[in-house]
C-alpha positions as a Markdown table, in Angstrom:
| # | Residue | x | y | z |
|---|---|---|---|---|
| 1 | Met | -61.8 | 34.4 | 117.1 |
| 2 | Thr | -61.4 | 33.4 | 113.5 |
| 3 | Asp | -58.6 | 31.0 | 114.5 |
| 4 | Glu | -60.8 | 29.4 | 117.2 |
| 5 | Glu | -63.7 | 29.1 | 114.7 |
| 6 | Gly | -61.4 | 27.4 | 112.2 |
| 7 | Lys | -60.3 | 25.0 | 114.9 |
| 8 | Ala | -63.9 | 24.2 | 115.8 |
| 9 | Glu | -64.9 | 23.7 | 112.2 |
| 10 | Asn | -61.9 | 21.4 | 111.7 |
| 11 | Met | -62.8 | 19.5 | 114.8 |
| 12 | Phe | -66.4 | 19.0 | 113.6 |
| 13 | Lys | -65.1 | 18.1 | 110.1 |
| 14 | Asn | -62.9 | 15.4 | 111.6 |
| 15 | Phe | -65.7 | 14.2 | 113.8 |
| 16 | Gly | -68.0 | 14.0 | 110.8 |
| 17 | Lys | -65.4 | 12.1 | 108.8 |
| 18 | Arg | -65.0 | 9.6 | 111.7 |
| 19 | Val | -68.7 | 9.2 | 112.0 |
| 20 | Asp | -69.0 | 8.5 | 108.2 |
| 21 | Asp | -66.1 | 6.0 | 108.4 |
| 22 | Phe | -67.8 | 4.3 | 111.3 |
| 23 | Ile | -71.1 | 4.1 | 109.5 |
| 24 | Glu | -69.4 | 2.6 | 106.4 |
| 25 | Glu | -67.5 | 0.0 | 108.5 |
| 26 | Phe | -70.8 | -0.8 | 110.3 |
| 27 | Asp | -72.6 | -1.3 | 107.0 |
| 28 | Glu | -69.8 | -3.6 | 105.7 |
| 29 | Ala | -69.9 | -5.6 | 109.0 |
| 30 | Gly | -73.6 | -6.0 | 108.6 |
| 31 | Asp | -73.2 | -7.2 | 105.0 |
| 32 | Arg | -70.6 | -9.7 | 106.1 |
| 33 | Leu | -72.8 | -10.9 | 108.9 |
| 34 | Arg | -75.8 | -11.3 | 106.6 |
| 35 | Lys | -73.6 | -13.3 | 104.2 |
| 36 | Glu | -72.4 | -15.5 | 107.0 |
| 37 | Phe | -75.9 | -16.1 | 108.4 |
| 38 | Arg | -77.1 | -16.9 | 104.9 |
| 39 | Glu | -74.3 | -19.5 | 104.5 |
| 40 | Lys | -75.0 | -21.0 | 107.9 |
| 41 | Tyr | -78.7 | -21.1 | 107.1 |
| 42 | Glu | -78.1 | -23.0 | 103.9 |
| 43 | Glu | -75.7 | -25.4 | 105.7 |
| 44 | Leu | -78.4 | -26.0 | 108.3 |
| 45 | Lys | -81.0 | -26.7 | 105.6 |
| 46 | Val | -78.7 | -29.3 | 104.1 |
| 47 | Ser | -78.1 | -30.9 | 107.5 |
| 48 | Ala | -81.8 | -31.0 | 108.2 |
| 49 | Glu | -82.5 | -32.7 | 104.9 |
| 50 | Lys | -79.7 | -35.2 | 105.6 |
| 51 | Ile | -81.1 | -36.0 | 109.1 |
| 52 | Lys | -84.6 | -36.3 | 107.7 |
| 53 | Thr | -83.4 | -38.8 | 105.1 |
| 54 | Glu | -81.4 | -40.8 | 107.7 |
| 55 | Thr | -84.4 | -40.8 | 110.0 |
| 56 | Lys | -86.6 | -42.2 | 107.2 |
| 57 | Asn | -84.0 | -44.8 | 106.4 |
| 58 | Lys | -83.8 | -45.8 | 110.1 |
| 59 | Asp | -87.6 | -46.1 | 110.2 |
| 60 | Arg | -87.5 | -48.3 | 107.1 |
| 61 | Trp | -84.8 | -50.5 | 108.5 |
| 62 | Lys | -86.8 | -50.8 | 111.7 |
| 63 | Glu | -89.7 | -52.0 | 109.7 |
| 64 | Val | -87.5 | -54.5 | 107.9 |
| 65 | Glu | -86.1 | -55.7 | 111.2 |
| 66 | Asp | -89.5 | -56.2 | 112.7 |
| 67 | Ser | -90.7 | -58.1 | 109.6 |
| 68 | Leu | -87.6 | -60.4 | 109.8 |
| 69 | Lys | -88.3 | -61.1 | 113.4 |
| 70 | Lys | -91.9 | -62.0 | 112.7 |
| 71 | Ala | -90.8 | -64.2 | 109.8 |
| 72 | Gly | -88.2 | -65.9 | 112.1 |
| 73 | Glu | -90.9 | -66.5 | 114.7 |
| 74 | His | -93.2 | -68.1 | 112.1 |
| 75 | Leu | -90.4 | -70.2 | 110.7 |
| 76 | Lys | -89.6 | -71.4 | 114.3 |
| 77 | Glu | -93.3 | -72.3 | 114.9 |
| 78 | Ala | -93.4 | -74.2 | 111.6 |
| 79 | Leu | -90.3 | -76.1 | 112.4 |
| 80 | Asp | -91.5 | -76.9 | 115.9 |
| 81 | Ala | -94.8 | -78.1 | 114.5 |
| 82 | Ala | -93.0 | -80.2 | 111.9 |
| 83 | Phe | -90.7 | -81.9 | 114.3 |
| 84 | Arg | -92.9 | -82.0 | 117.3 |
| 85 | Lys | -93.5 | -85.5 | 118.7 |
| 86 | Lys | -97.0 | -86.6 | 118.2 |
| 87 | Asp | -98.8 | -87.2 | 121.5 |
| 88 | Thr | -101.1 | -89.8 | 120.0 |
| 89 | Pro | -100.1 | -93.4 | 120.4 |
| 90 | Lys | -99.6 | -95.6 | 117.3 |
């Protein structure tokens, strides 16, 4: 029986070591994932800021475009008025 008890103890000892190794690997994997998620999160924050800036610039250029269109319309009206034939007889 002593030989069988030794085998059982050895089996539990090996099992315990494997469980400890598994837990250690699991913790390391968790640390790696946390680091990767942190890096991806930072990348996303930078991308979000870039998109936000680009959106603001697009809005600004849209305002400039609208203003230029209005200015063009006013200039056309002024030129039409300046060169319009007078309907009144001389």
